[in-house]
N, C-alpha and C positions, 0 to 999 in steps of 0.2 A: 204428307204433313200430319195426317192423323196419327202416324207412328210417333211423332215428336210429342204430341199432346199426351198420348198414353204413356210414353216413356217418362215424361215429366211427372205424371201422377204417380207412377211406380216409385220413382226416386223420392218424391215427397213422402210417400207412405213409408218407405224404408228409413228415411231420415227420422221421421216421427217415432217409428218403432225403436230405432237405435237410441234415440234420446231418452225415451221413457224407460228403456231397459236399464239405464244407468242413472236414473233419477233426475234427468234434465228435462226442461221444457223445449219442445220443438222450435218455439219462437226464438230460442237462443242461437239457432244455427241458420246462417244465410247460404242459400244455394246460388253459386255462381256458375252459370251455363257457359261453357267454353266453346266459342264459335270458330276456333282455328280451322282454316281450310274449308269452311262451309259458307255458302253465299248468303246474301242478306235475306232472301226469302225463307231460309231455314230459321233465321233469327225472328223474322216476322211471325212465323208459326208459333214459336215459343212465346213471344209477346202476347199473342192472342190467347195462349193458354195460361196467361197470368205471370209469366217470368219477367223480372225487372232488373236482375243483376246479370251482367254478361262480362266474360273475360276474353281478351285477345292476346295473342302471343307476340305479334309483330306490329311495329308502328306502321309499316307500309301497308299491311293488310287493313289495319284499323282505319287508315286514311280513306280507304275506298268504301268503308261500311258505316262507320259511326255517323258521318254527316247525313246519311240517308234517314236517320232516326232522330234528327234534332228536334223535330216537331212532336215527337212522341213523349208524353210527360212521364216523369217518375222512373226513368231509366238510369242505372248507374253502371259506368264502364270501368272495368278493372284491367290494368296492364299486368299480365301474369307471366310474360316471357322475359328473357334476358334483354336488358336495355342498355345500349351503348350510350356513353355520356354525350356523344355528338348528336344524339336524337332526343336528348332530355327535354329540350324546349318544345319540340313537336308533341312529345308524349304528354307534357304538362298541359298543352292546349287541348288535346283530345280526351284525356282520361280524367275520371273523378278520383280514382285510387291507383296508386302505383304500388304493387305488392312486391316488387323485386329490386329494392334498393340494396346494393351489396358492397358499396364502397363509400368512403368519405368524399371522393371526387364526384361520384354520381349525385350524392346528396347535395353537394355544393352547387352543381349545375342545375338541379331541379329547383333548389331554393332561389337561385339567381333568376331563373325563368319565371317562377311564380311571383317574385318581386316585380318584374317587368309587366307581368300580365295582371297584377292585382288579384291573384287567385290564392285561395287557401286549399292546399292539396293534401289529401290523406295519403300517407305512405306507410308501408310495412318494410321491415328489414328481412331480406331473404337470408337464411342461415344454412350453410352447407354442413349438414350433420353426417352425411354419408361418405364424404371425401372421395367422390367419384370424379374421374377426369372429365366426363361428359356432362357433368352438372355444374351449375353456377351457384353463387351464394357466398356470403362472407364466412370466413373462418370464425370459430368461437372467439378467438383472441382479438378479432377486429370489431366485434359488435359494440363494445363500450364506446369506442371512438366514433362510430357511426351514430350512435344514440346522441352523443354530445353534439355532433355537427348538426343533426336535425333539430334537436331541442333548442339550440341557440339561434336558429335561423327563422326569420319570419317567412310566412307563406307555406310552410310545411307543418303538418300535424302528424306526429308519430302515433300510429294507432295499433301497433302490434308487430308480430313476427310471422314469417312464412317459411315453410321448408318443403322440399321435394325429396322424399327418401328413395333409396334404391328400390327397384322393382323386384318383388318376390311373388311367385305364384300363390304362396300362402300369405294372405293379408296379415295374419298374426305376426309375421316376422317384421312388419313395419312398426309394431307397437313401441319398441324401445326408442325409435326416432321421434315419434309423436310425443311420447312421455318426456323425452329429452327437451323438446321445444317448450313444452309446458313448464318444465322445471326451470329452464332458462328465463322464461317470462317472469316466473315467481321470484327468481333471484334478482333480476333487474328491478322489479317493483320494490323489493326490499331495500335495495341499494339507493334507488331514486324513486320514491313514491310518486305515482302519477305520471311517470315518464312515458308510459305506453298508452296513454289516452283511453280508448275504448277496450284495450286489452284483447285485441283480436288475435286468434291463432288460426292462420290459414294453412290447413293441412288436410289431406285426404282427396283422392280422386276416384274415378269410377270403380276401381277394383278394391279399394281399401277404405272408403270414406266411413264405413260403419265403425271400424276400429278407431279411426281418427276422432269420431264423435265421442266414443267412450273415453278418449284421452283428453277431451276438452276443446276440440275444434269449434270455432265459431263461424268460419268460412270454409266451405268445401267447394272444390273446383271440378265440375263434372262435364265432360264433353262426350266421350264415346257412348256412355249409357243413355244419353239424351238424343244425340244427333246421328249416331251410328259409327261404324268403324272408320270409314273415310268417304269422302264425297267424290263421285265420278260424274262430271258434268255432261 
């Protein structure tokens, strides 16, 4: 568990350095620690080290972990994995932020769930810029319709965009995808001022987050560099 504390500090230092290199303030970027496949005690170690934003990839796994921390103040839970519309209600119950809204149907289901729950849920639209068969996300041509669906629904607050680019050994090759998401956000804001709320750009993971920060990321999703390659119980 000491490893987790030291890893977190290293990531924070690198985030700060990356931000300052491009004239940004480190406080502009939120680190989301991804707990996929790691047990609750790993998350507890991160919390003790001052981490308060956590990402989970699957509703089923989150159901077994998030309730264990309900009494811990100031935690924010992000859904960062593919979300099926039939699990929208449970996701709305568990999470504070859904980063992976990729269709009008999912937006509608989340909105209906939040109306029933009396909850105001922060959401991001996941955009598929890499066009990979193994990745999820809305096509560029679908984004405007999803924005319209979210904006007109009560219970949902559209706060930005998210993407997962193709994996490249050289992080520099991800730059066009990050720049593309930033440009899409700027275009949407020009067309509908204020439609993206806090204007979050969720992009960048363990191997490429410094490039993402240079291109405007406000949320970076880091798992491996904090918790390790994989957990063996």
